[in-house]
C-alpha positions in Angstrom: 0.0 0.0 0.0 1.3 3.4 -0.9 0.1 6.6 0.6 1.4 10.2 0.8 2.0 11.6 4.2 3.0 15.0 5.5 5.1 14.6 8.7 5.9 18.3 9.1 9.2 20.1 9.4 10.7 18.7 12.6 10.0 15.1 11.6 11.3 15.6 8.1 14.5 17.0 9.6 14.9 13.9 11.8 14.5 11.7 8.8 17.0 13.7 6.8 19.5 13.4 9.6 19.0 9.7 9.8 19.7 9.4 6.1 22.7 11.7 6.2 24.2 9.6 9.1 23.7 6.4 7.1 21.1 4.9 9.5 18.6 4.7 6.6 18.9 4.9 2.8 15.5 6.5 2.1 12.7 8.2 3.8 10.5 5.1 3.5 13.3 3.0 5.1 13.6 5.5 8.0 9.9 5.4 8.6 9.8 1.6 8.5 12.7 1.4 11.0 11.0 3.9 13.3 7.7 1.9 13.2 9.6 -1.4 13.9 11.4 0.2 16.8 8.2 1.6 18.2 6.6 -1.8 17.9 9.4 -3.4 19.8 9.2 -0.6 22.4 5.6 -1.3 23.0 6.2 -5.0 23.4 8.9 -4.3 25.9 6.6 -1.9 27.8 3.9 -4.6 27.9 6.5 -7.1 29.2 7.6 -4.7 31.9 4.0 -4.0 33.0 3.2 -7.8 33.2 6.5 -8.4 35.1 5.6 -5.7 37.6 2.1 -7.0 38.1 3.4 -10.6 38.5 6.0 -9.4 41.1 3.3 -7.5 43.0 1.1 -10.6 43.1 4.0 -12.8 44.2 4.9 -10.3 46.9 1.3 -10.5 48.1 1.5 -14.3 48.2 4.8 -14.3 50.1 3.5 -11.8 52.6 0.3 -13.9 53.2 -1.9 -11.1 51.9 -3.1 -13.4 49.1 -4.0 -17.0 49.8 -3.0 -19.8 47.4 -4.8 -23.1 46.8 -3.6 -26.4 45.6 -5.1 -27.3 42.2 -6.3 -30.7 43.5 -8.2 -29.0 46.3 -9.8 -26.5 43.9 -10.9 -29.3 41.5 -12.3 -31.4 44.4 -14.3 -28.3 45.6 -15.6 -27.7 42.1 -16.8 -31.3 41.8 -18.6 -31.0 45.2 -20.3 -27.8 44.1 -21.5 -29.5 40.9 -22.6 -32.7 42.6 -20.0 -34.8 40.9 -17.9 -37.6 42.4 
């Protein structure tokens, strides 16, 4: 898909600098690289957020704030609730 875009002066300047420094050969390549970088950045941010949440939950478990259950006990309780043997 091809489409014209107008990035504006500051962004055009950034792209021109990237090309002059040899980081990209064309404006399209510079934009593709920027989008790929941003995509990786967002994935890293999501990983960081999940890691923080996991650590917070584990801290709650270790401190006793959150109770844990054995899977076998949970399954037995479910069977009882459903009237299964």
